[in-house]
Each structure stands twice: as structure tokens, then as C-alpha cells.
N, C-alpha and C positions, 0 to 999 in steps of 0.2 A: 393515361399517364404510361409513356414507354419507359421501361425500366432500363437504367444504366447497366445493371448486371442481371443477367438471368441464365438459365441453365437448363439442360435437358436431363431427363430421368427415365429409368426403366420402369414400366407398369408391368408387373408379373401377373399373367393369367393364362389358364389352359384351356384353349377353345380351337375348333377347327380352323376358323377364319384367321388366325395367326400362327402359323406353323413354327415360328422360332420360339413361340411361348412367352414372348413379352414384347411390349409396344413402346417404341421411343415417344416419350411425351414430356410435358413440363408439370410439376407439381407444386412445390412451394414457392418457387421463384419464375413465374410466368413472364412472358416478353411485354405484357401491357396489363394494367389493372385500373379499375375505378374511373370509367368512362361514362359517356351517355350518348343517346341519339333523340333527337327531337322528331316526333312524326306528327302528320296531319290526319286525323281520324274523322273519317265521315260516317257515322252511325246512321242507320235508316230511320228517318223520322227525326233526327236532331241536327242541330247546327254543327258544322266542321269545327272541330277543336284541336289545339295543339297539346301534345303530352310528351314529357320528358321521359324517357325509359332509361334507367340506369344500366351499366353494363359492369358486373362484377369483376371479370377478367377475360382476357384473350390468351390462349396458349396455343402453341405449336405442337403438332404430334403427327405420326404417320398413320395413314388409313389401313383399315384391316380388309381382308377379303369379304365377299357377299356369299351368304348361305341361300341356297335356292332349294326349297323343300318340294319334292315331286308328289303329286297327289294332294297337296294342302298348301295353304298359305303360311303354315307355320309347322313346327316340328311335330307337334301333336297330330295324328291323323295321316302323316305322310308315309309313304312306302320307303323312301330312301331320300338322301340329301347329297347335293352337289356344292362344290365350293368354287366360285369365281375369284381367282386370284389376281385377275387384270389391274385392279386398284390398289392392291396391298403393297405397302410401303411408299405410296404417293402422300407428298407432304399435304397437310391441310391445317387449317386455323379453326379453333373451337372457340366461339363466344358464348360465355356464361352470362345470361341476364340477370339483373336483381328481380326480385318479386314485385314488380311495379304494374305489370299488365293485369287488367280487370276484366276485359272481355274479348271474345273472340276476333272481333273486328280488330282491336288494338294489336293482338298478336299477329294478325295477318298483315297489318300495315307496317308493323315493326320489322318483321322478316323481308317485306317487300322493300323497304327502305335499306336494309342491309344490303340486299341484292343490287339495288341501284348504285350505292357506294362502291361495291366490289366491282361492278361492271365500268364505272367511271374511273376507277383506279386501275384498271386493267389486271386485276389479282385474278379474277375468274368470271367465266361466262355465266354462272349462276343458274344454269339450267336443271331445274329441280328434277325432271322427268329422266334426265341423265345422271343424277346423283350428284352433280357438282355442288349443289346446294342442298343440305338435309337438315331438317329441323325436328328436334324432340320437344315436347311440352310437358311440363309438370304442373299438375293442378291439384288444388286443395281449394275448399271453401270454408268460410267461416260466418258466424251470426252478426258481425257487425266490426268495424274498423278497429276496435280496441280488444276484440275477442282473439283467442289463439287460433292459429291456423288448424285445420283439420288434417286428416291422413292425405299424404301426398300420392298422386297416382300419375305414372309416366305414360304418356301416348306417343306411339310410334307410327310409322308407315303413312305419312302425309306427304304426298307428292305434288301438291299445288298451295298456293295461298288460300284459295277456296277451301281446300280440305282442312287446312290449318284452322280457319275460322269455324267450319262446321263441326270438326272433331272437338274444339274447345267448348262450343256452345252446348253440344250435346253431353259432353262429359260433366260440365258445370251442373246442368240439370239433373243428370243421372246422380250425382252426389248429393245434391239438395233433396231429391226425392228419398233418397236412401236415409238421409239423417232424420227427414220428417216422418218416416215410416218407423223410425227406431231401429233400422239395420245398420250394422257396421259398414263402413268403407275400408276395404282391404287396401294395404300397401302392396301395389303390383304394377307390372307393365301390361299396358293394354294396346291392342292395334285398331287403327282406325279403318273400318271396312266401308269403302267407297261404294260399292253396289247397295248395302243395306243401309248405309249412313247412319252407323253406329260404332261404338267402341266395344272391343270384346277382349276377354282376358287371353294374356299371352303366357305370363309366368308371375309367380309371386315373388316379393321382396322381403324376406324375413329380417333382414339387417344389413348394415353397411358392409360392403365386400373389403376385405383387406388385401389390397394389390401389392404390399410389400414394396413400395417405391424406394429406389436408391439412385444416386447420380449415376448416369451413364458413362463408364469408363472411356469409351472410345470417343467421346464428343466433348470438345472444350467448351468453356462458358461463352456467353455472347456478351461483348462489352459494346455499349453504345454511348457515345460522349455526347456531351450538350451541343457541341459544334455539329456532330452528324445529325442529331434530331433537328436542329434548326435548318440544315441543309435540305433534309428530306421534306420538312414543312413547307419550304420555299418551293419546292418542286410539285406540290399538290395541285390538281386542277380545282376550278371551283366546282364545289360538291352540289347535288342535286337540291337539297334544301336552300341553299344560298342563291342558286339560280332561279328556283320558283319564286323566292321573295323578290328578287330584282325584276324578273318579268312582271309581275303583278304591281309592284311600287313604281318601277322606272318606265316600263313599256305600256302599263295600263290593260295588261291581259287578265282575263278572267281566271279564277283560281283553278278551273277545270282546264282550260288551254295551257296554263303554267305547268300543270301536273303531267298533261299528256306529253308537251314538248320537252320535259326533262326526264321524263321516264328511260329514255335511252340517249347516250352521250352523242352519238352520230346524228340523231335526229336534232338535238339542241344546237350543235355546231352548223348543221345544214341551216336551220331557222337563223342563226346569228348571222351567218354569212349572207343570207338574202337581205336582213335588215341593214347590215352594213353596207350593202350595195344601194341603199337609198329608199328602199320600199317601206310601206307604213307596216308596224309590226302586227296589227291587228288582222290586216289583209293577209300577210303572209301566213300568219297562224291559222286563219280559217281554211286556206288551200293545203297546208302541210298536214293538218289533224283531220282534214276531210278526204278530198280525192287521191292526193298524193300518198298519204299514209295506207290507204286501202289498196292503191296498185303496188305500193312497195311490199306489204305483207302478203298479198295475193301471190305475187310473184317471186317472193323470198329474196328480194334484193337488198342491197345496202345503199345507204344514202351517199356513200364515199364513191359509188361507181353509178349512181342514177344518172342517165343521159342528160335530164334535165338539170342543168346546174343551178346553184342557188342564185347567181346573178341573172340568169335568164328567166328564172321565177320572179325575180324583183323587177325585171322589165316588163313582164306580162302584168304584174300587180300595178305597176306604174302606168300602163296602157288603160287600165280600168279606172284609176284614181283621176286620170286626165280627161277622161270622156272619149278616147279614142276608140275603145270597144267596150262592150257590155259585158257583164258576167256570164251571160248565155253564149257569147262568141268565144270567151275565154275557155269555157267548158268544151266547146266545140273543137277547138285547136288543142287543148291539153293532151289528149291521147297521143298524138303525133309528137309533141314535145316530150312526153314522158318516155317514149320508144326510142326517139331519134335525137331529142335535144334540138339546138338551133336557136335563132333569134325569132321570138314572138312577133317583133315589130315587123321582120322580114317577111314572115308568113301572112300576117294580115294584109300587108301591102301587096303581096304577089296574088293573093285570093280576093282582093277587094273587099275585105270584110270589116274595114273601119265604119264606125257609126255615122249615120246620117244626122248631122247636127245642124243643118242649115234649115231655119225656120220656114223659109219660103217653099223648100222643097217638101218638108213635112205637112205644110198647110195645104199645098196641092194634092197631096195623097188623101189627106182627111176630107178634102171637099169632094173628091171623087168617091170615097168610100161612103160618105153620108148620103150622096146623090144615089148611090146604087143600093141603099137600105132605107127607104123613106118609112116604111111601116115601123121599123126598130126605132128611128129617130123620133117618130111621133109617140110611141110607147114609152120611150125614155122620157120624154118631156112631159108625159102624162103622169109620170111618178115611178115608173119601173127603172129606178137608178141602177139596179144590179146589171143592166144591159151596158153599163160601162165597160165591164170585162170583156163583153162580146166585141166592142168596138176596139179595144186595146188589142185584143187577139187578133182580129182581122189586119189591123194596122201592122203588126208585127209580121203576120204572115206574109203580106204584100211586100215588105221591106226586108224579108229574110232574117228578122230579128235584129236589123241593123239600125232602126230608128232609135235616137236617144230617148230612153223612157220617160225621163223627167220632162224633157221637152214636148214630147208627143202627147202626155197627159194634159199639158198645160193648153196646147192648142185644141185638144179634143174637148176639154171642159168648155173652153171659150166657145167653139163652134157649136156643141151641144145645147149650151145655154140659150142660143139663138141670138 
């Protein structure tokens, strides 16, 4: 719920990463509250399930600097500390989640879905390794759904979705083992050590900090009218979750393909443009999620500037669907299309790569092939049916892979049967 009225506050604290000794933030009147995101969770060994994760609030604030400790990854043990102020003062949005996450996998999927939404909206590139998206996790365990929560521990320094999942899983087990051994779980901040695959203590938290918030006198309140909210809502693009459901329900794609295609908005738009050009959705999806995605990622390209345009991909898929070329021929011409673009149909015609679909022509080739391999024919008819693959391979070799596979198999079966 986007608030009609919100304001900025000053959060007072003294630390080297904030030289003016206060941070512009939002305290009691944030820009948005009480939301949710639905995520698809694929736990190992379990069926994929949907889970709704509640959002307590979203507030705006300014970023602080970054402390770099020389000689150690934390203050303790370092020889000196440096402060990188490049990001200080940059606007950011902080999302506070409700305690609905139960596993490391759910936490990773939730963070991943937030990044997808941010990228679709053009709010952020969401690159965790560059600090555009940062996540802290608060973990506590309890003996059952009705039991009180245990001591809360905060985890920092997770720079990937995989790290989020592993850090949560490790910390959950660490706390369970501590309780089972009768040891106390201390309220503290811990760091995830990627190298050692464990969390380690950073600093203790003995009580809630008093930041002495008060309204920022230099910044006016934010007023958002219902009409403005409606206008913004109308401008929203179709979000990833809605796209995934549509691709699966209306286009018949697998859940996996729908997830891959909607992970990045440019890929989804490329896919939809190819389908709009008249190609079969499943055929287009197979090429994009396979060879094309591999090429784009390996060469760090964008779909917007890829030489192979969506309409040209659609043309290639249609050539396969109509039997003009085989999938093998399509793979043969794809590198040129990816590098230079162009008409697949024109390339096929110029090189004479169209499939041989004349039954008489294929029958003549099969007759010559069987006459050249009488021993293999006799062995096949004697029960060694695996030789079928040998004959198919020889036929494709002689035709340069251009024989219609379905027709070729039909004629081969008929001739081999005697």
C-alpha cells in the first residue's frame, strides 16, 4: 500500500561511514507498507510450490559509505580501516520482510524475485556483486509453530543468492545444535564466510539502538494522491510472475522454460516478438533458452542489439516446422545468423541447404546404400536391429544431413523389412 502521506526523518548515529553523523531515512511514516510477493520455491527432492511472503514496509533512505578493513575482513584483526564514500548519499529503498520465510531456499527465491521486479521496473540493475542489491537476514529458530521465537541473529556479507541460501541453512542448523546442546544463542551480528562456508561472529547486540529519529527539517513531506497512484499503476509493465503464469497457461511452456525466459525482461521481450512474428512458442523457447542464451551470455551481449532479430528467429523456426530444413541444418546456419543476422530462408536457398523431401530421391539413395552394405542388411534382418542407427547415419552423411528424417526412416524401415 503506497501511503498518501509519508515523510523523511534523520537517523542519528556516529560512525565513519556517515561523516555528517545522521542518515536521511523514513521512520514512522514510510512510503509503502503491508505488501506481499508470491514466489515459486523449488526445494531439492520436493515439488515446486507457491508461497506468499509478506512485506512489512518499504522505506527510502540514503546509502552510507563502505568500510574496508586492511588485513582482515572485519574490524577485529585489521591493521587499519579505509572508507569508500562513492556510494554515500545515494538513494536506496529498503524492504523489510515479515517473518514468513522458513528455509534458505525460500529466502534465496524471495530475494531473486525482488531483483527480477526491480529490473523489470528499471529501478536497479540488481547486481549483488556491485552492491546494487544487498541483503541481510535475521534468523531465529523455535520448537514448533506455536512456540515463541528464539534469539534473533543477523547475518551479513552475502553477495549472491546461493550465499543467501547457504548462510541461512548453516545458521539454522548452528542454532538448532546450540539449543539441543543446552548452549545459549547470543543476539549478535554474524558474517557469512564464503570460503569456509560458515557464519562467524562479527559483533554482539545487547539491546536496541536509540537513533533519536526526528523529522528532517530540510525535506518536505511526500504527498501521493489516489489519482497519481492509479496513473503509476497503469504504467507498470507485466511483472515476472504474471508473465510466467501466462507463458505456462496460454503458450503451453514448461515451468522451467517460463522461469528462464522471464528472468530478464529483454529476453522475455525478444521471445514475445518472435512468437508475435508467427513462430511456435515452444520452438522459439527451445532456441532462446539453449543456443541463443549461451551465445548472448558468452559474448556479454544484449538481446536488444543481437544481430539475429526476433523476426528472423521466427523465420528459422517456421522453416523447421514446415519441413524446409532440419534442426541440424538450423544449428549449422545459426552461428552466422547470431553474428550477422539476415534471412534464414535466403541463406538456406543460397547454400542449397533445403531438406530433401522427394520420396523417389530418398528411395534411390536408400537402394544404393543397402546395395553397398549387404552384410549389414543381412545382420539387421537376422535380428541386429540396432544397425538401424548405422543406416540412418550413413543416409544423413550421404545427403549432408538434408534428408527429411521422418520420411527417410519410413523408407529405410520399408526397405530393410524386405
